[in-house]
N, C-alpha and C positions, 0 to 999 in steps of 0.2 A: 030697308037698306041697313047694312051692317056698319057699325062704327069703325073708324080707323084703328082704335085701340083693340077692338075685337079681332080685326084682321092681323094686326101685329102680333097679338097673343097667339093666334092660330098659326101664323108663319113661324114664330119662335118655337112653338110646340112641335111643328113638323121638322124644323132644323134639329132640335134636340133629339127627336126620335131617329132621324137619319144618322146623327152622330152615335147614338146607342147601337144602331145596327152595324155601323162601320167598326165600332169598338168591339162588338161581339164577334164579328168576322175575324178581326185581327187576333183576338184572344183564341178563337177556335183554331186558326191556322197555327199560331204559336204552340198551342196545346198539342196539336197533331205532330208537329216537329219534335216537341219534347217527348211525347209518348213513343215515337219511333226510335228514339235514341240517335246516336251520332251516325254520320255516313262514313266514318273511318274504319269500318269493320274490315277485317282481312278478306281478300277476294277469294271466290271459288277458284280452285286450281293452285292455290298457294299453300305453303306449309302453315299449319295451325300454330300460332305462337304458344310456346311452352310456358308453363306457370306451375307454381306450387302454392296450394292453399290448405288450410286445415279443414278436415271433414267434421261431420257430426260427432265423431268419436274423439275429436281433438288431435288427431294424428295428421301429419302432412301427406298430401296426395298431389302428385305431379301428373300432368297430362302425359308425359313420356312413359309413365308407369303402364300405360295402356297400349303401347306400341304392339302391333300384331293383332289388335282388335279394332273393330269399328267402334267409334265413340259418338254418342248422341250427347253433345254438350249444349245444355239448355240453360239459359238465363231467365230468371223469373223475379218479379218485383219483391214479394214479401211472403214469409211463412204465415200460415193460418188465414190468408185471405181466400175468398171464394174461388176466384179464377185459378190461383196458384195451387189450391188444394185439389181442384178438379183435374188440372193438368198433371199433377203428381200422382193422383189416384189412377189416372189412365195409363201413365207410364208404368206404374206398379202392376196394374191389371195385365199389361202386355209384356211384362218383364221376361217371362219364359220364352216368348216368341223372339224377343231381342237376343236372349242368350243362345237360342238355337241358331241364330244368324251371326254368332261370334261378336255380339255387340254389347256394350255397357252403356248405362244411362248415368250421366253426371250432371247434377243440377248446381247452379251457382246463383247466389244472391248476396246482398250486403249485410244480412243478419249474422249474428255470432254463431259459433259452433254450438253453444248451449241452446240457442233458439232453434237451430236445425235439429238438434237431438230431441228436443221436446216435440217438434213438428213430426219427426220420424216416428217417435213412440206413439203419439196421439193418432197419427194417420196410418200407421202400419207400413211405413216405407222402409225398404231394405237396400236401396241403391244409395250411392254417395251424394250428399249435399255438401257443398263447399262454401266456406265463409270468406267472402270477399269484402271484409270490413273497411278496407282502405280504397275500395272501388277501382283498384289498379287493373285487375283482369277484365272486369266489365268495361272499363275504358279502352283497354287494348282491343277488345272485340267490338267496339262501337256500340256497346249495349248499356249506356247510362242515360237515365232520365233525370234531368236536373230541374228540380222544382224550387230553386232558390235556397230555401232553408234546409232542404233535404234532398238526397239523391237516392234513387232506387235503380236496380238493374232493370233494363227493358226486357220485354218478353221476346227474346230472339233465340234461335236454335241453329247450331252448326253440326252438320253430319260430316264426320272426319273418318277417312279410310284407314286401314291398318298401317299404311306408310306415313300417317300423320298429315295428310293433305285434305283440305276442305273440299268436299265434293258437292255440298248443297248448303244453302243458307236460307233461313226463314226469318223475315222481319215482320210479317203480318201474321200473327199466330192466333188461331181460335183454340183456346185451351180445351174445349170439349171434343174437338176433332183431331187435335195435333198428333197424338201418339199414332193413330191409324195412318195419318198422312206421312209421318216419318217412316213407319214400317213399310209402307208402299214404296217410298223413295229408296229405302235400304234394299228391299227386294230387287228393285229395278237396277240399282247400282251394282249389285252382286251378280247380275246376269252376265254370262260370257259375251264378250263383244266380238 
């Protein structure tokens, strides 16, 4: 027969384990919401909010500079990280196809213009990377992950037509497949209706 102190210890251990599981689930859910960014992104079918940010060259670039072209506006967490590097390489690999479709690639993250310049040089990137150091544009597009002590841009993409209207939004991005996914959507969006 087990002693009552052994049973109490066993029940206490089970309760503690149950609390750990609940705590882990709460953290996982909170992490999922943080990683997705905000739900206040501009809606498909609305005008893409205009902005001006400095590029990797240190020069101001505005969204309205690209009127008359399709724009792939992609937000990414951080220069030099594996997922962001893969995503950027794939956009660069497919850049000629985008250009044939009258489209430009514009990346946005919260790193500085200098960081973007180093990233472009090291990785051979020729499209614009914009420095959202005050996270205002990322916030406007519902693309901020807030980790308490630091904020990063969430991995979101907006496909914007030549009139400046958002026609497609991506909130769950697989960096390895994303460029091909956006090219397919661009091809579909350009088909005569």
